LOFI-177540 format. One line per 3 residues: number of its first residue (from 1); their letters; for each residue x, y, z of C-alpha. Coordinates in pm, 1 decimal, padded with zeros to 6 digits. Example, Ala and Ser with C-alpha at 12.3 -4.5 7.8 and 13.67 -1.06 7.14 Angstrom:
BEGIN
1) as) 01230.0 -00450.0 00780.0  01367.0 -00106.0 00714.0
This chain:
BEGIN
1) mhr) 06454.8 07127.1 00035.5  06388.9 07046.7 -00330.4  06587.0 06717.5 -00295.7
4) iwn) 06397.1 06625.6 00023.7  06062.0 06694.7 -00148.4  06160.0 06469.3 -00443.5
7) tmr) 06259.9 06191.3 -00204.3  05925.3 06212.6 -00022.0  05735.2 06216.6 -00354.8
10) mse) 05918.0 05907.1 -00474.4  05834.6 05726.7 -00150.1  05465.7 05813.2 -00189.7
13) lal) 05467.0 05684.8 -00547.1  05633.4 05361.5 -00437.8  05371.9 05306.5 -00166.6
16) aga) 05092.1 05378.2 -00412.2  05237.2 05130.6 -00659.7  05259.1 04862.0 -00392.7
19) acl) 04898.4 04927.4 -00298.1  04794.7 04894.5 -00663.5  04979.1 04565.9 -00692.8
22) lfa) 04811.1 04438.4 -00375.8  04469.2 04546.5 -00503.8  04533.0 04382.7 -00842.5
25) asp) 04626.1 04058.0 -00670.5  04303.2 04043.3 -00473.5  04045.4 03949.8 -00745.9
28) par) 04191.4 03603.3 -00823.2  04151.3 03511.2 -00456.8  03787.7 03620.1 -00468.7
31) qaq) 03741.3 03431.2 -00796.6  03876.8 03113.8 -00637.9  03624.2 03149.3 -00358.8
34) avv) 03349.3 03188.8 -00619.4  03449.7 02861.7 -00787.9  03426.0 02675.5 -00458.3
37) hga) 03088.0 02834.9 -00395.0  02972.3 02733.4 -00742.9  03066.9 02369.6 -00674.8
40) ade) 02851.3 02370.6 -00362.7  02561.1 02502.9 -00570.7  02563.2 02185.2 -00784.8
43) tai) 02322.5 02025.7 -00535.2  01972.7 02004.6 -00682.0  01630.8 01877.2 -00570.7
46) lvg) 01406.5 01649.0 -00777.1  01073.1 01563.3 -00615.8  00748.5 01402.4 -00722.2
49) agd) 00538.6 01092.2 -00785.3  00305.2 00938.6 -01040.3  -00062.4 00837.1 -01049.6
52) iad) -00200.7 01166.5 -00932.6  -00529.9 01347.4 -00992.5  -00856.7 01154.9 -01018.4
55) crd) -01147.2 01388.7 -01093.1  -01374.6 01159.6 -00891.4  -01170.8 01207.3 -00573.7
58) lag) -00900.5 01473.2 -00546.6  -00822.2 01428.7 -00175.3  -00498.9 01235.6 -00234.4
61) aea) -00373.6 01469.4 -00506.4  -00449.7 01769.0 -00286.6  -00252.2 01613.3 00000.6
64) tak) 00056.8 01558.5 -00214.6  00022.4 01899.7 -00383.1  00047.8 02058.1 -00039.0
67) lle) 00374.0 01870.1 00017.0  00517.6 01996.5 -00310.7  00435.7 02356.0 -00219.4
70) qis) 00666.4 02317.3 00081.3  00957.2 02164.8 -00114.1  01170.6 02364.0 -00356.8
73) gtv) 01321.0 02214.2 -00670.1  01216.8 02047.5 -00993.9  00894.4 01844.5 -00986.6
76) mav) 00876.3 01510.1 -01168.4  00522.9 01401.4 -01259.1  00569.5 01032.0 -01335.0
79) gdl) 00271.2 00950.4 -01555.8  -00104.0 00892.6 -01513.2  -00146.5 01251.7 -01410.0
82) ayp) -00513.5 01310.7 -01495.9  -00772.4 01035.3 -01450.7  -00958.8 00869.5 -01594.8
85) dgs) -00867.8 00950.2 -01954.4  -00611.6 01230.7 -01968.4  -00872.2 01450.0 -02135.0
88) ken) -00878.6 01827.5 -02137.3  -01148.5 01814.5 -01868.9  -00940.3 01572.9 -01660.5
91) fkc) -00642.9 01809.2 -01673.5  -00859.4 02074.6 -01508.5  -00855.4 01845.5 -01203.7
94) yqk) -00477.4 01816.0 -01225.2  -00456.6 02194.7 -01250.4  -00647.8 02232.4 -00920.5
97) twg) -00378.9 02031.0 -00739.7  -00035.3 01971.4 -00892.3  -00103.3 02249.0 -01140.4
100) rvr) 00002.2 02485.7 -00864.0  00364.6 02381.2 -00934.5  00333.1 02341.1 -01312.8
103) drt) 00595.7 02607.4 -01384.0  00867.4 02384.9 -01233.4  00736.9 02044.6 -01349.0
106) rpa) 00902.5 01811.6 -01600.8  00643.6 01540.2 -01677.1  00638.3 01187.0 -01814.4
109) agn) 00329.6 01052.4 -01990.1  00138.8 00749.6 -01862.2  -00109.9 00508.4 -02014.7
112) hef) -00407.5 00717.0 -01898.7  -00276.0 01018.9 -02088.0  -00280.8 00806.8 -02404.0
115) nta) -00643.1 00705.6 -02343.9  -00701.1 01028.2 -02534.8  -00562.2 01005.0 -02888.0
118) gat) -00197.7 01105.4 -02905.7  -00209.5 01229.5 -02544.6  -00288.3 01564.8 -02703.0
121) pyf) -00430.7 01736.3 -02390.3  -00119.2 01630.1 -02196.2  00116.9 01786.1 -02450.3
124) eyf) -00098.6 02097.0 -02482.0  -00111.1 02140.3 -02105.1  00265.0 02114.8 -02045.4
127) gaa) 00388.8 02259.0 -02373.3  00763.9 02249.1 -02434.4  00825.6 02104.7 -02085.2
130) agd) 00689.2 01768.0 -02207.5  00924.5 01740.7 -02504.4  00837.0 01672.3 -02866.5
133) pkr) 00469.2 01560.2 -02886.2  00565.2 01305.9 -03151.4  00798.9 01133.6 -02905.5
136) gyy) 00722.9 01222.0 -02544.8  01080.9 01148.1 -02437.4  01355.1 01401.0 -02371.7
139) sye) 01642.1 01483.6 -02136.6  01769.2 01775.4 -01932.6  02043.7 01870.4 -01687.4
142) lgs) 01981.9 01920.1 -01317.5  02281.7 02033.1 -01117.1  02562.4 01794.2 -01209.7
145) whi) 02315.6 01517.9 -01303.6  02180.2 01412.7 -01641.2  01805.4 01342.7 -01628.4
148) vvl) 01626.8 01131.9 -01890.3  01247.0 01117.8 -01926.2  01112.7 00826.5 -02130.3
151) nse) 00777.4 00722.1 -02275.8  00657.3 00377.1 -02165.6  00359.7 00380.5 -02405.4
154) crd) 00569.1 00188.3 -02653.2  00309.2 00128.7 -02923.8  00256.1 00504.6 -02953.6
157) vgg) 00625.1 00581.8 -03014.9  00734.3 00302.2 -03248.3  00808.3 00038.6 -02982.9
160) cda) 01057.7 -00005.9 -02700.4  01264.3 -00289.3 -02845.8  01638.7 -00258.1 -02891.1
163) gsp) 01604.2 -00124.8 -03246.8  01321.4 00118.8 -03173.1  01359.7 00494.2 -03228.2
166) qvk) 01331.1 00558.1 -02853.0  01604.3 00313.8 -02751.2  01832.1 00436.8 -03029.9
169) wlr) 01772.8 00794.3 -02914.7  01837.3 00691.9 -02553.6  02171.4 00532.1 -02632.7
172) sdl) 02273.9 00835.6 -02836.9  02165.4 01075.9 -02564.2  02355.2 00885.6 -02295.8
175) aah) 02669.1 00873.2 -02511.9  02646.5 01249.1 -02561.8  02623.2 01307.8 -02184.5
178) pva) 02894.7 01094.7 -02020.8  02844.7 01244.2 -01675.1  02911.8 01070.8 -01344.8
181) ctl) 02545.7 01059.6 -01237.1  02237.5 00975.1 -01444.8  01872.9 00934.0 -01344.5
184) ayw) 01577.3 00828.6 -01560.6  01204.3 00826.7 -01500.0  00901.4 00700.0 -01686.4
187) hkp) 00563.6 00556.7 -01595.6  00573.2 00174.5 -01620.3  00849.3 00012.7 -01411.2
190) lfs) 01047.8 -00289.3 -01518.6  01035.6 -00422.7 -01162.3  00736.7 -00394.8 -00927.8
193) sgs) 00575.6 -00599.9 -00651.2  00243.6 -00425.8 -00709.2  -00051.6 -00662.9 -00732.8
196) ahg) -00221.3 -00476.6 -01018.4  00063.5 -00471.3 -01271.4  00396.8 -00606.4 -01145.3
199) ndl) 00702.5 -00640.4 -01369.0  00680.4 -00499.2 -01722.1  00939.7 -00676.4 -01937.1
202) emk) 00870.9 -00445.6 -02231.1  01082.4 -00191.3 -02043.4  01393.3 -00409.7 -02038.0
205) plw) 01562.7 -00260.2 -02349.5  01541.4 00081.4 -02181.3  01710.1 -00064.8 -01873.7
208) nal) 01973.5 -00234.8 -02090.1  02070.5 00099.0 -02243.9  02080.6 00272.2 -01906.3
211) yda) 02279.0 -00009.7 -01745.3  02532.8 -00008.8 -02030.4  02581.5 00365.3 -01967.9
214) nad) 02628.4 00317.3 -01590.6  02307.3 00499.5 -01496.0  02230.2 00517.2 -01126.5
217) vvi) 01858.5 00563.5 -01052.7  01529.4 00480.3 -01227.0  01187.8 00597.5 -01107.8
220) ggh) 00845.9 00468.7 -01211.9  00483.7 00461.5 -01103.6  00187.3 00264.3 -01250.2
223) dhn) 00136.6 00046.6 -00939.8  -00029.4 00262.4 -00674.9  00220.9 00210.5 -00395.9
226) yer) 00574.8 00294.2 -00288.2  00862.2 00051.8 -00333.2  01240.2 00072.8 -00325.8
229) fap) 01469.0 -00188.7 -00479.9  01835.5 -00256.8 -00410.4  02070.6 -00191.0 -00704.5
232) qnp) 02022.0 -00462.5 -00966.5  02094.4 -00537.9 -01329.0  01832.7 -00558.7 -01606.2
235) dgr) 01789.4 -00931.7 -01539.7  01686.3 -00861.2 -01180.5  02005.0 -00987.6 -01021.1
238) sda) 02160.0 -00799.0 -00730.8  02451.1 -00584.6 -00847.7  02610.7 -00362.9 -00584.7
241) arg) 02887.9 -00246.8 -00818.9  02694.4 -00130.5 -01127.0  02329.0 -00196.9 -01052.6
244) ire) 02052.1 00059.2 -01094.7  01838.1 00147.5 -00795.0  01468.9 00160.9 -00884.0
247) fvv) 01189.6 00340.2 -00698.8  00820.2 00285.6 -00769.7  00631.9 00597.0 -00660.1
250) gtg) 00269.7 00558.1 -00767.7  00165.6 00755.5 -00462.2  00061.7 01091.1 -00607.5
253) gkn) -00305.9 01067.7 -00507.6  -00489.4 00793.3 -00697.1  -00637.3 00512.5 -00482.0
256) hrp) -00396.2 00266.8 -00319.6  -00352.9 -00092.6 -00428.9  -00208.5 -00373.9 -00214.6
259) ill) 00126.6 -00548.0 -00239.9  00079.8 -00921.2 -00185.9  00420.5 -01074.9 -00261.0
262) skp) 00752.3 -00891.6 -00280.1  00980.7 -00935.2 -00578.2  01353.6 -01017.2 -00542.4
265) nse) 01571.5 -00724.3 -00428.7  01270.7 -00531.1 -00297.9  01387.4 -00356.0 00018.6
268) vrn) 01098.2 -00132.4 00130.6  00726.2 -00127.6 00044.8  00419.2 00069.1 00148.5
271) ana) 00065.2 00069.7 00012.3  -00132.9 00298.8 00243.1  00031.7 00641.8 00228.9
274) fgv) 00015.0 00904.3 -00040.9  00336.4 01102.2 -00068.4  00628.7 01220.4 -00278.2
277) lkl) 00986.5 01105.8 -00326.7  01243.2 01378.3 -00269.0  01587.2 01325.1 -00421.0
280) tlr) 01876.9 01549.5 -00327.0  02118.5 01517.3 -00616.6  02477.5 01593.2 -00524.0
283) sga) 02803.7 01565.1 -00713.0  02877.5 01191.6 -00710.5  02594.3 01093.9 -00475.9
286) ydw) 02226.2 01128.9 -00389.8  01994.1 01120.3 -00090.3  01637.8 00994.2 -00103.8
289) qfi) 01343.9 01059.8 00125.9  00984.3 00952.5 00091.9  00765.6 01222.7 00245.6
292) aea) 00415.8 01104.2 00333.4  00096.0 01305.6 00340.4  00000.3 01476.5 00665.4
295) gkl) -00111.2 01225.1 00926.5  00084.9 00927.4 00791.6  00396.9 00803.9 00968.1
298) ftd) 00560.1 00596.4 00694.2  00892.5 00721.6 00564.1  01197.6 00588.7 00385.4
301) sgt) 01534.8 00755.3 00345.5  01893.8 00681.1 00259.0  02200.3 00768.8 00054.9
304) gnc) 02359.7 00623.2 -00255.8  02673.5 00687.5 -00457.9  02702.4 00723.5 -00832.8
307) h) 02896.4 00464.2 -01030.6
């Protein structure tokens, strides 16, 4: 009986050991699943516009603010946020509208912000989210993408020429973040069919740096309309292989302005709908969708791949 009991005890211990080995083998399988799940979570949303809150008429800014409240993700405020002068009083009007999503906003300054010396109310309103007040340009990561926010008020930051502090910083920042997908936004676009401003060649050194680093998307405002360009190089020539796709999204709420003649490579234009551009940033690709204010039918959507 004693021998039989020992045999049974040894069998139980063997089974227990096998169970322990099986249990110990399970966590790596669960960890592998977690890695796959983490990769799927790299998708991120960036949404917004420029040219937003005019204290004299907040209807447009209120319409686009309502859109933002229905869309999750990071909000880009692409300059000229508080009209007419970017003053502390003007930012109270911004607060009534887009201020409702301030805690998830990463802004860029526009020329109206600098109508007040040093854009001080702008930097005070957004705090650290607006970057160093002495520069007004910065970068951050969003999902698997590198996002760069620049300052198109060149005279206030030491210029935008190739040897300027901002362009030197930009090239250094891009070299330090050699990711597959890069997006930049600032207020004044290099290319625009807008009748009020149009192309701004002072921005070309910024484009040169981004193009050299194989950046994918640039977003601007300034002209109060929506426009999408096909991928192109800094000289405005079509470039399907390495070109940057530019969006002009001056549709945040300030009055519309017409587009009279389209510039080369302009694919889509609209000048009568307020709205926001929603970008779904995925690993190696992106989707865009222009979402118009309630009651407007215009839309634009598509997909692009990173270089």
